[in-house]
Backbone of each chain as ProteinMPNN parsed JSONL, in Angstrom:
{"seq_chain_A": "XXXXXXXXXXXXXXXXXXXXXXXXXXXXXXXXXXXXXXXXXXXXXXXXXXXXXXXXXXXXXXXXXXXXXXXXXXXXXXXXXXXXXXXXXX", "coords_chain_A": {"N_chain_A": [[88.229, 71.774, 7.613], [87.931, 70.647, 4.266], [87.873, 70.708, 0.464], [86.543, 69.494, -1.863], [86.12, 67.879, -5.32], [84.104, 66.426, -6.756], [82.439, 63.753, -8.451], [79.529, 62.322, -10.379], [78.231, 59.596, -12.039], [75.734, 58.699, -13.407], [73.863, 55.981, -14.613], [71.918, 53.959, -16.754], [70.466, 50.813, -16.0], [72.28, 48.014, -16.925], [70.511, 46.159, -19.176], [68.155, 47.075, -18.82], [65.677, 48.743, -20.264], [66.327, 51.723, -22.071], [64.799, 54.582, -22.937], [65.255, 56.782, -23.978], [68.256, 56.606, -24.996], [67.352, 54.863, -27.065], [66.167, 57.081, -28.446], [68.088, 58.515, -29.156], [69.534, 56.637, -30.652], [68.193, 56.198, -32.933], [67.858, 58.761, -33.813], [69.981, 59.316, -34.665], [70.213, 57.294, -36.825], [68.309, 58.205, -38.46], [69.96, 60.483, -39.314], [71.451, 59.542, -41.378], [73.707, 57.8, -40.352], [75.108, 54.865, -40.216], [75.881, 51.768, -38.528], [75.709, 52.361, -35.677], [75.453, 50.536, -33.026], [74.304, 50.496, -30.601], [72.97, 53.117, -28.192], [73.169, 54.22, -24.693], [72.023, 56.688, -22.499], [73.218, 58.359, -19.151], [73.788, 60.255, -16.741], [75.955, 63.105, -15.692], [76.961, 64.459, -13.193], [78.562, 67.15, -11.662], [80.072, 68.087, -8.223], [80.476, 70.301, -5.799], [81.71, 70.036, -3.101], [81.9, 70.601, 0.738], [83.767, 69.255, 3.283], [84.714, 67.21, 6.047], [86.548, 64.985, 5.259], [87.832, 62.931, 2.754], [86.273, 60.643, 2.896], [84.397, 61.421, 4.306], [83.671, 62.952, 2.139], [82.807, 61.434, 0.182], [80.904, 59.482, 1.568], [78.497, 61.555, 2.172], [78.014, 62.4, -0.708], [76.691, 59.32, -1.969], [75.192, 59.024, -0.258], [73.487, 61.262, -0.821], [73.097, 60.809, -3.765], [71.427, 57.891, -3.08], [69.218, 59.489, -2.149], [68.328, 61.225, -3.963], [70.075, 61.765, -6.339], [70.241, 60.006, -8.026], [67.955, 57.176, -9.473], [66.93, 54.186, -7.698], [65.559, 51.545, -8.303], [66.225, 51.537, -11.284], [68.484, 52.454, -12.163], [72.151, 52.838, -12.198], [74.657, 53.891, -9.96], [78.044, 55.854, -9.852], [80.734, 56.799, -8.144], [82.9, 59.609, -7.802], [85.992, 60.898, -6.351], [87.659, 63.943, -5.518], [90.263, 65.659, -3.753], [90.66, 68.947, -3.628], [93.473, 71.46, -4.068], [93.751, 74.011, -2.578], [95.245, 77.17, -2.882], [96.442, 80.217, -1.309], [96.921, 83.093, -2.228], [99.022, 85.911, -0.403]], "CA_chain_A": [[86.686, 71.438, 6.254], [88.274, 70.698, 2.944], [86.833, 71.145, -0.436], [86.32, 67.991, -2.63], [85.213, 67.875, -6.542], [82.907, 64.733, -6.449], [82.273, 63.393, -9.813], [78.717, 61.337, -10.154], [77.583, 59.107, -12.985], [74.441, 58.345, -13.007], [74.063, 55.362, -15.988], [70.49, 53.423, -17.042], [70.953, 49.639, -15.596], [72.668, 47.163, -17.965], [69.596, 44.776, -19.566], [66.921, 47.937, -18.649], [65.01, 49.569, -21.259], [66.579, 53.31, -22.01], [64.042, 55.008, -23.921], [66.521, 58.323, -24.0], [68.966, 55.795, -25.874], [66.969, 54.501, -28.045], [65.431, 58.078, -29.502], [69.242, 59.053, -29.804], [69.931, 55.784, -31.649], [66.937, 56.717, -34.198], [67.685, 60.073, -34.809], [71.491, 59.188, -35.222], [70.11, 56.388, -38.159], [67.921, 59.596, -39.851], [70.931, 61.649, -39.963], [72.717, 58.867, -41.904], [75.106, 57.216, -39.605], [74.996, 53.163, -40.273], [77.158, 51.253, -37.631], [75.809, 52.608, -34.633], [75.044, 49.476, -32.62], [73.737, 50.992, -29.059], [73.173, 53.967, -27.388], [72.617, 54.662, -23.81], [72.372, 57.983, -21.742], [73.132, 58.505, -18.637], [73.379, 61.426, -16.528], [77.144, 63.435, -15.372], [76.872, 65.335, -12.169], [80.094, 67.7, -10.96], [79.652, 68.486, -7.437], [82.079, 70.652, -5.125], [80.906, 69.922, -1.764], [82.948, 70.994, 1.725], [83.843, 68.034, 4.227], [86.079, 66.858, 6.947], [87.693, 64.486, 4.474], [87.692, 62.242, 1.197], [85.648, 59.794, 3.127], [83.09, 62.058, 4.503], [82.666, 63.697, 1.051], [82.383, 60.016, -0.625], [79.749, 58.937, 1.856], [77.542, 62.465, 1.506], [77.716, 61.838, -1.952], [76.515, 58.173, -1.884], [73.72, 59.305, 0.826], [72.686, 62.08, -2.078], [72.571, 59.395, -4.91], [69.955, 56.95, -2.712], [68.382, 60.175, -1.68], [68.129, 62.213, -4.744], [70.255, 62.14, -7.74], [69.755, 58.407, -8.787], [66.397, 56.202, -8.971], [67.572, 52.976, -7.592], [65.269, 50.89, -9.493], [66.498, 52.327, -12.776], [69.959, 53.46, -12.609], [73.345, 52.423, -11.497], [76.242, 55.589, -9.955], [79.998, 55.831, -9.972], [81.283, 58.279, -7.472], [84.832, 59.672, -7.724], [85.965, 62.096, -5.288], [88.931, 64.419, -5.794], [90.325, 66.956, -2.849], [90.945, 70.345, -4.032], [94.501, 72.005, -3.265], [93.198, 75.785, -2.598], [96.564, 77.764, -2.337], [95.58, 81.803, -2.005], [98.653, 84.236, -2.174], [98.538, 86.688, 0.48]], "C_chain_A": [[87.737, 71.51, 5.18], [87.314, 70.758, 1.738], [87.061, 69.715, -1.333], [85.369, 68.534, -4.13], [84.928, 66.812, -6.521], [81.967, 64.886, -8.152], [81.475, 62.078, -9.985], [78.229, 61.165, -11.531], [76.456, 58.156, -12.691], [74.014, 57.3, -14.668], [72.641, 54.193, -15.588], [71.725, 51.663, -16.693], [71.359, 48.464, -16.805], [70.925, 46.044, -18.036], [68.151, 45.608, -19.381], [66.443, 48.608, -19.851], [65.666, 50.895, -21.036], [66.07, 53.885, -22.985], [64.952, 56.659, -24.608], [67.173, 57.811, -25.227], [68.533, 55.678, -27.389], [66.402, 55.754, -28.953], [66.518, 59.099, -30.109], [69.521, 58.031, -30.757], [68.847, 56.235, -32.955], [67.456, 58.108, -34.683], [69.108, 60.223, -35.291], [71.208, 58.531, -37.051], [69.394, 57.342, -39.044], [68.893, 59.979, -40.154], [71.861, 60.602, -41.162], [73.691, 58.211, -41.013], [74.377, 55.554, -39.391], [76.11, 52.82, -38.882], [76.777, 51.748, -35.74], [74.617, 51.431, -33.768], [73.888, 49.833, -31.124], [74.21, 52.011, -28.576], [72.414, 54.158, -25.84], [73.577, 55.71, -23.235], [71.722, 57.944, -20.408], [73.533, 60.078, -17.916], [75.53, 61.809, -15.507], [76.95, 64.682, -14.147], [78.377, 65.775, -11.509], [79.886, 68.081, -9.473], [80.88, 69.319, -6.641], [81.212, 71.163, -3.735], [82.41, 69.946, -0.225], [82.668, 70.005, 2.165], [85.0, 68.083, 5.066], [87.257, 66.196, 6.21], [87.389, 63.846, 3.38], [86.696, 61.318, 1.715], [84.467, 59.633, 3.645], [82.501, 62.462, 3.265], [82.17, 62.379, 0.356], [80.459, 59.492, 0.175], [78.217, 60.146, 2.232], [76.934, 62.444, -0.026], [77.224, 60.982, -2.213], [74.958, 58.347, -0.997], [72.834, 60.023, -0.62], [72.118, 61.141, -3.101], [71.326, 58.92, -3.923], [69.133, 57.888, -2.534], [67.732, 60.774, -2.909], [68.488, 62.143, -6.664], [69.861, 60.749, -8.783], [68.602, 57.888, -8.155], [67.331, 54.647, -8.594], [67.234, 51.684, -8.343], [65.705, 50.729, -10.795], [67.697, 52.138, -13.186], [71.15, 52.905, -11.132], [74.047, 53.829, -11.171], [77.442, 54.862, -9.751], [80.105, 56.902, -9.062], [82.984, 58.498, -7.089], [85.229, 60.999, -6.865], [87.435, 62.603, -5.336], [89.161, 65.668, -4.739], [91.405, 68.416, -3.583], [92.142, 71.061, -3.073], [93.795, 73.45, -3.436], [94.729, 76.375, -2.069], [96.026, 79.308, -2.478], [97.03, 82.315, -2.014], [97.892, 85.535, -0.885], [99.134, 88.348, 0.314]], "O_chain_A": [[88.463, 72.504, 5.21], [86.1, 70.845, 1.923], [88.069, 69.043, -1.115], [84.37, 69.253, -4.151], [85.818, 66.054, -6.138], [81.24, 65.726, -8.681], [82.019, 60.979, -9.882], [77.859, 62.117, -12.218], [76.362, 57.171, -11.958], [73.896, 57.909, -15.731], [72.41, 53.726, -14.472], [72.907, 51.411, -16.928], [70.45, 48.156, -17.575], [70.432, 45.403, -17.108], [67.1, 45.047, -19.693], [67.399, 49.121, -20.433], [65.642, 51.313, -19.878], [66.701, 53.848, -24.042], [64.965, 57.223, -25.703], [66.902, 58.276, -26.334], [69.016, 56.115, -28.433], [66.173, 55.514, -30.138], [66.366, 59.992, -30.943], [69.797, 58.486, -31.868], [69.383, 56.649, -33.982], [67.431, 58.45, -35.865], [69.441, 61.052, -36.138], [71.687, 58.974, -38.095], [69.702, 57.405, -40.234], [69.085, 59.972, -41.37], [72.879, 61.039, -41.701], [74.817, 58.381, -41.482], [73.45, 55.206, -38.66], [76.948, 53.599, -38.427], [77.513, 51.473, -34.793], [73.388, 51.448, -33.84], [72.807, 49.284, -30.911], [75.415, 52.19, -28.401], [71.186, 54.236, -25.795], [74.798, 55.861, -23.241], [70.539, 57.71, -20.16], [73.548, 61.042, -18.682], [76.151, 60.937, -14.901], [76.801, 65.846, -14.519], [79.162, 64.986, -10.983], [78.956, 68.867, -9.651], [82.063, 69.035, -6.829], [80.481, 72.111, -3.449], [83.525, 69.426, -0.286], [81.601, 69.48, 1.849], [86.009, 68.771, 4.908], [88.446, 66.498, 6.306], [86.376, 64.336, 2.88], [85.964, 61.033, 0.767], [83.696, 58.673, 3.683], [81.287, 62.446, 3.064], [80.999, 62.38, -0.024], [79.374, 59.28, -0.368], [77.104, 59.691, 2.496], [75.758, 62.465, -0.389], [76.757, 61.333, -3.296], [73.888, 57.785, -1.234], [71.898, 59.526, -1.246], [70.942, 60.797, -3.228], [70.276, 59.559, -3.99], [67.983, 57.478, -2.693], [66.503, 60.824, -2.876], [67.808, 62.311, -7.676], [69.362, 60.657, -9.905], [68.227, 57.961, -6.985], [68.265, 54.222, -9.274], [68.044, 50.917, -8.864], [65.49, 49.661, -11.37], [68.028, 51.744, -14.304], [71.07, 52.715, -9.919], [74.022, 54.763, -11.973], [77.712, 53.678, -9.552], [79.493, 57.943, -9.301], [83.84, 57.887, -6.45], [84.558, 62.031, -6.912], [88.358, 61.799, -5.21], [88.382, 66.62, -4.795], [92.597, 68.547, -3.861], [92.047, 71.252, -1.861], [93.352, 73.825, -4.522], [95.237, 76.035, -1.0], [95.354, 79.679, -3.439], [98.064, 81.696, -1.761], [96.729, 85.857, -0.644], [98.756, 89.221, 1.096]]}, "seq_chain_B": "XXXXXXXXXXXXXXXXXXXXXXXXXXXXXXXXXXXXXXXXXXXXXXXXXXXXXXXXXXXXXXXXXXXXXXXXXXXXXXXXXXXXXXXXXX", "coords_chain_B": {"N_chain_B": [[85.776, 46.234, -40.866], [85.74, 47.164, -36.781], [84.617, 47.272, -33.532], [83.721, 49.606, -31.468], [83.558, 50.817, -28.179], [82.667, 53.906, -27.37], [82.242, 56.863, -25.314], [81.105, 59.699, -24.526], [80.944, 62.531, -22.912], [79.211, 65.139, -21.906], [79.117, 68.495, -21.072], [77.963, 71.477, -18.972], [79.207, 74.024, -21.009], [81.787, 76.256, -18.981], [81.001, 79.123, -16.629], [78.753, 79.626, -17.858], [75.017, 79.97, -17.374], [73.786, 77.153, -15.356], [70.511, 75.899, -15.547], [69.372, 73.083, -14.134], [71.49, 71.871, -12.779], [71.273, 74.409, -10.904], [69.034, 73.914, -9.887], [69.235, 70.839, -8.958], [70.793, 71.538, -6.759], [69.552, 73.166, -4.919], [67.41, 71.402, -4.495], [69.2, 69.814, -2.992], [69.822, 71.433, -0.799], [67.627, 71.689, 0.361], [67.134, 68.751, 1.465], [68.756, 69.244, 3.18], [71.486, 69.23, 2.987], [74.203, 70.866, 3.91], [77.219, 72.601, 2.524], [76.955, 72.08, -0.025], [78.96, 73.336, -2.339], [78.516, 74.121, -5.383], [77.102, 72.339, -8.395], [76.869, 71.022, -11.282], [75.289, 69.643, -14.4], [75.613, 67.059, -16.485], [75.654, 65.432, -19.609], [76.354, 62.157, -20.0], [77.132, 59.658, -22.54], [77.127, 56.451, -23.656], [78.144, 54.774, -26.681], [78.307, 51.889, -28.913], [79.584, 51.651, -32.161], [80.526, 50.479, -35.206], [82.995, 51.302, -37.123], [86.105, 51.57, -39.382], [88.221, 51.848, -37.949], [90.336, 53.44, -35.318], [90.464, 56.206, -35.81], [88.609, 56.6, -37.574], [86.099, 56.075, -35.785], [85.823, 57.975, -33.397], [86.022, 60.099, -35.389], [83.731, 60.223, -36.347], [82.232, 60.033, -33.818], [83.05, 62.884, -33.424], [81.516, 64.343, -35.018], [78.75, 63.392, -34.757], [78.446, 64.561, -32.523], [78.546, 67.275, -32.947], [76.162, 67.675, -34.741], [74.125, 66.521, -33.186], [74.255, 65.353, -30.895], [75.379, 67.473, -28.767], [74.985, 70.823, -27.67], [76.254, 73.157, -29.197], [76.744, 76.076, -28.569], [76.358, 76.1, -26.131], [76.879, 73.894, -24.785], [80.231, 72.192, -23.925], [82.13, 69.038, -25.001], [83.287, 65.823, -24.924], [85.202, 63.38, -25.992], [85.737, 59.671, -25.864], [87.482, 57.068, -26.984], [87.456, 53.639, -27.053], [88.345, 50.402, -28.61], [86.64, 47.516, -28.646], [87.375, 44.13, -27.956], [86.998, 41.093, -29.654], [85.836, 38.247, -28.687], [85.406, 34.97, -30.213], [84.322, 31.998, -29.424], [84.574, 28.775, -31.426]], "CA_chain_B": [[85.299, 46.649, -39.175], [86.171, 46.554, -35.576], [83.372, 47.771, -32.811], [84.482, 50.407, -30.716], [82.733, 51.597, -27.283], [82.805, 55.744, -27.111], [82.25, 57.414, -24.197], [80.569, 60.964, -25.357], [80.829, 63.333, -21.746], [78.453, 66.493, -22.692], [78.85, 69.398, -20.009], [77.412, 72.889, -19.595], [79.965, 75.419, -20.306], [81.976, 76.928, -17.881], [80.355, 80.066, -16.606], [77.422, 79.117, -18.59], [74.163, 78.97, -16.075], [73.14, 75.74, -15.625], [69.57, 75.723, -14.705], [69.457, 71.848, -13.702], [72.28, 72.167, -11.81], [70.606, 74.925, -9.447], [67.867, 72.661, -9.141], [69.328, 70.059, -7.836], [71.618, 72.16, -5.657], [68.435, 73.648, -3.983], [67.094, 70.476, -3.808], [69.894, 69.119, -2.288], [70.073, 72.059, 0.397], [66.38, 71.521, 1.056], [67.102, 68.183, 2.136], [69.555, 69.415, 4.758], [72.88, 68.999, 2.456], [75.134, 71.899, 3.862], [78.6, 72.347, 2.138], [77.326, 72.223, -1.537], [79.119, 74.91, -3.385], [78.129, 73.898, -6.32], [76.635, 71.12, -8.823], [76.566, 71.011, -13.063], [74.626, 68.557, -14.684], [75.927, 66.95, -17.676], [75.071, 63.658, -19.857], [77.174, 60.805, -20.545], [76.405, 58.84, -23.654], [77.894, 55.53, -24.365], [77.668, 54.553, -28.034], [78.826, 51.181, -29.645], [79.605, 52.02, -33.242], [81.278, 49.831, -36.115], [83.847, 51.745, -37.491], [87.014, 50.881, -39.865], [89.522, 52.011, -37.064], [89.77, 54.244, -33.802], [90.344, 57.488, -35.611], [87.274, 56.83, -37.993], [84.861, 56.026, -34.968], [86.566, 59.301, -32.764], [86.028, 61.441, -36.253], [82.376, 59.826, -36.471], [81.333, 60.423, -32.696], [82.635, 63.585, -33.082], [80.191, 64.675, -36.114], [77.891, 63.266, -33.93], [78.223, 65.663, -31.439], [78.311, 68.701, -33.272], [74.748, 67.859, -35.014], [72.863, 65.839, -32.452], [74.097, 65.264, -29.48], [75.592, 68.665, -27.867], [74.578, 72.192, -28.422], [77.466, 74.147, -29.542], [76.541, 77.622, -27.896], [76.27, 76.054, -24.661], [78.278, 72.673, -24.239], [81.471, 71.186, -24.327], [81.891, 67.787, -25.274], [84.98, 64.94, -24.682], [85.095, 61.47, -26.556], [86.995, 58.608, -25.491], [87.107, 55.794, -27.712], [87.852, 52.076, -26.88], [88.542, 49.345, -28.981], [86.533, 45.912, -28.14], [88.336, 42.973, -28.553], [85.307, 40.505, -29.485], [86.813, 36.423, -28.881], [84.457, 34.183, -30.544], [84.458, 30.054, -29.532], [84.29, 28.17, -32.472]], "C_chain_B": [[85.466, 46.261, -37.908], [84.871, 47.153, -35.057], [84.485, 48.399, -31.643], [83.116, 50.947, -29.604], [83.287, 53.148, -26.904], [81.877, 56.116, -26.339], [82.077, 58.924, -24.705], [80.357, 61.745, -23.668], [80.533, 65.119, -22.654], [78.36, 67.397, -21.629], [78.62, 71.05, -19.993], [78.698, 73.683, -19.684], [80.729, 76.449, -19.299], [81.687, 78.347, -18.053], [79.019, 80.688, -17.088], [76.15, 79.334, -17.345], [73.826, 78.293, -16.342], [72.091, 75.368, -14.687], [68.896, 74.074, -13.667], [69.924, 72.024, -12.897], [71.934, 72.541, -10.519], [69.536, 74.32, -9.067], [68.092, 71.636, -8.304], [70.263, 70.42, -6.515], [70.395, 72.597, -4.797], [67.671, 72.737, -3.333], [68.021, 69.494, -2.87], [69.81, 69.801, -0.411], [68.459, 71.67, 0.951], [66.538, 70.302, 1.882], [68.24, 67.937, 3.565], [71.434, 69.202, 4.519], [73.818, 70.361, 3.185], [76.527, 71.879, 3.137], [78.062, 72.362, 0.916], [77.525, 73.269, -2.128], [78.703, 75.14, -4.897], [77.614, 72.399, -7.242], [76.539, 71.412, -10.691], [76.34, 69.98, -12.923], [74.833, 68.411, -16.064], [75.407, 66.135, -18.139], [76.208, 62.947, -20.077], [76.451, 59.585, -21.247], [77.506, 57.715, -23.84], [77.252, 54.702, -25.464], [78.621, 52.912, -28.325], [78.81, 51.292, -30.898], [80.881, 51.127, -33.642], [82.0, 50.701, -36.503], [85.279, 51.442, -37.886], [88.317, 51.096, -38.562], [89.251, 53.202, -36.14], [89.35, 55.43, -34.462], [88.977, 57.913, -36.268], [86.322, 56.647, -36.994], [85.174, 57.689, -34.175], [85.829, 60.347, -34.014], [84.261, 61.262, -36.529], [81.886, 60.5, -34.882], [81.393, 62.279, -32.59], [81.703, 64.668, -34.079], [78.916, 64.831, -35.098], [77.344, 64.309, -33.228], [77.971, 66.836, -31.699], [77.017, 68.742, -34.24], [73.991, 67.386, -34.034], [72.945, 66.218, -30.646], [74.904, 66.393, -28.244], [75.522, 70.099, -28.521], [75.818, 72.974, -28.176], [78.074, 75.241, -28.555], [76.561, 77.554, -26.03], [77.097, 74.653, -23.342], [79.369, 72.592, -24.6], [81.263, 69.787, -24.588], [83.345, 67.067, -25.25], [84.332, 63.708, -24.954], [86.57, 61.079, -25.866], [86.693, 57.672, -26.589], [88.177, 54.718, -27.508], [87.63, 51.051, -27.712], [87.785, 48.007, -28.285], [87.003, 44.668, -28.736], [86.812, 41.511, -28.794], [86.246, 38.872, -30.268], [85.393, 35.754, -29.259], [84.956, 32.377, -30.336], [83.575, 29.999, -30.494], [83.03, 26.783, -32.246]], "O_chain_B": [[85.378, 45.052, -37.695], [84.033, 47.536, -35.873], [85.53, 47.962, -31.16], [82.02, 51.349, -29.994], [84.267, 53.363, -26.191], [80.71, 55.789, -26.552], [83.033, 59.355, -25.349], [79.304, 61.332, -23.183], [81.15, 65.837, -23.441], [77.324, 67.169, -21.004], [79.05, 71.775, -20.889], [79.28, 74.02, -18.653], [80.118, 77.44, -18.899], [81.912, 78.93, -19.114], [78.444, 81.749, -16.844], [76.422, 78.771, -16.285], [73.377, 78.214, -17.485], [72.232, 74.83, -13.589], [68.12, 74.127, -12.712], [69.263, 72.382, -11.922], [72.015, 71.906, -9.467], [69.176, 74.244, -7.892], [67.5, 71.404, -7.249], [70.397, 69.722, -5.511], [70.494, 72.114, -3.669], [67.254, 72.83, -2.178], [67.579, 68.587, -2.164], [69.764, 69.201, 0.664], [68.347, 71.355, 2.135], [66.177, 70.454, 3.049], [68.448, 67.076, 4.42], [72.324, 69.08, 5.36], [74.124, 70.964, 2.156], [77.018, 70.758, 3.267], [78.969, 72.874, 0.261], [76.669, 74.087, -2.467], [78.605, 76.242, -5.437], [77.799, 71.339, -6.644], [75.837, 72.377, -10.996], [76.697, 69.234, -12.011], [74.443, 69.257, -16.869], [74.496, 65.674, -17.451], [77.151, 63.643, -20.454], [75.585, 58.824, -20.818], [78.659, 58.022, -24.141], [76.191, 54.088, -25.357], [79.743, 52.919, -27.819], [77.667, 50.96, -31.212], [81.891, 50.955, -32.96], [81.397, 51.619, -35.947], [85.95, 51.029, -36.94], [89.258, 50.305, -38.495], [88.201, 53.845, -36.147], [88.272, 55.936, -34.15], [88.306, 58.901, -35.974], [85.313, 57.238, -37.379], [84.49, 58.588, -34.665], [85.141, 61.296, -33.64], [83.623, 62.243, -36.91], [81.156, 61.491, -34.901], [80.524, 62.983, -32.076], [81.308, 65.751, -33.646], [78.302, 65.837, -34.741], [76.224, 64.819, -33.255], [77.294, 67.546, -30.955], [76.725, 69.883, -34.601], [72.91, 67.973, -33.993], [72.323, 66.809, -29.763], [74.967, 66.116, -27.046], [75.923, 70.41, -29.643], [76.254, 73.334, -27.083], [79.168, 75.365, -28.004], [76.69, 78.38, -25.126], [77.498, 74.505, -22.187], [79.61, 72.95, -25.753], [80.135, 69.345, -24.372], [84.384, 67.671, -25.52], [83.358, 63.151, -24.446], [87.649, 61.578, -25.549], [85.544, 57.605, -27.025], [89.387, 54.818, -27.711], [86.479, 50.635, -27.589], [88.391, 47.469, -27.358], [86.952, 44.358, -29.926], [85.902, 41.264, -28.004], [86.803, 38.526, -31.31], [84.376, 36.024, -28.62], [85.769, 31.753, -31.018], [82.496, 30.561, -30.681], [82.671, 26.112, -33.213]]}, "name": "protein", "num_of_chains": 2, "seq": "XXXXXXXXXXXXXXXXXXXXXXXXXXXXXXXXXXXXXXXXXXXXXXXXXXXXXXXXXXXXXXXXXXXXXXXXXXXXXXXXXXXXXXXXXXXXXXXXXXXXXXXXXXXXXXXXXXXXXXXXXXXXXXXXXXXXXXXXXXXXXXXXXXXXXXXXXXXXXXXXXXXXXXXXXXXXXXXXXXXX"}
């Protein structure tokens, strides 16, 4: 088993309303920031997984996204997997 | 004025508790995923800004983070700025 750092980006689907983004945009406007054309708010998840290999870690993360981390109707997700080199001194 | 795509990553500071991440970790555990060592949940903001140049867009985004987008006590932020080439056909 190896250890993997998995980064999952969950973003609102293009074209769909993003109420959280709109709220942030209005708040920035109230603070006096002109020139903010749009704001979209997503989630950024950093997971540490134990898995046999990189492909297994990716498959596990994809299943997690479909089951729990993302809403398939309103959100897209992107997964990035990096193996962690663990060096232990004796 | 040019247009810039600004990506802001807001993440819980290392060492601080991340209750949202813990909740996701427990939920994944309940779904039967063994091997999830840790989960940290942050925000991913995509902004479209009008600014004079890349440095101005970055400075504006940094100020927004300090004032509104991130909590300086509990969160770190990272900003990435990309200029958008707009080509308009006549």
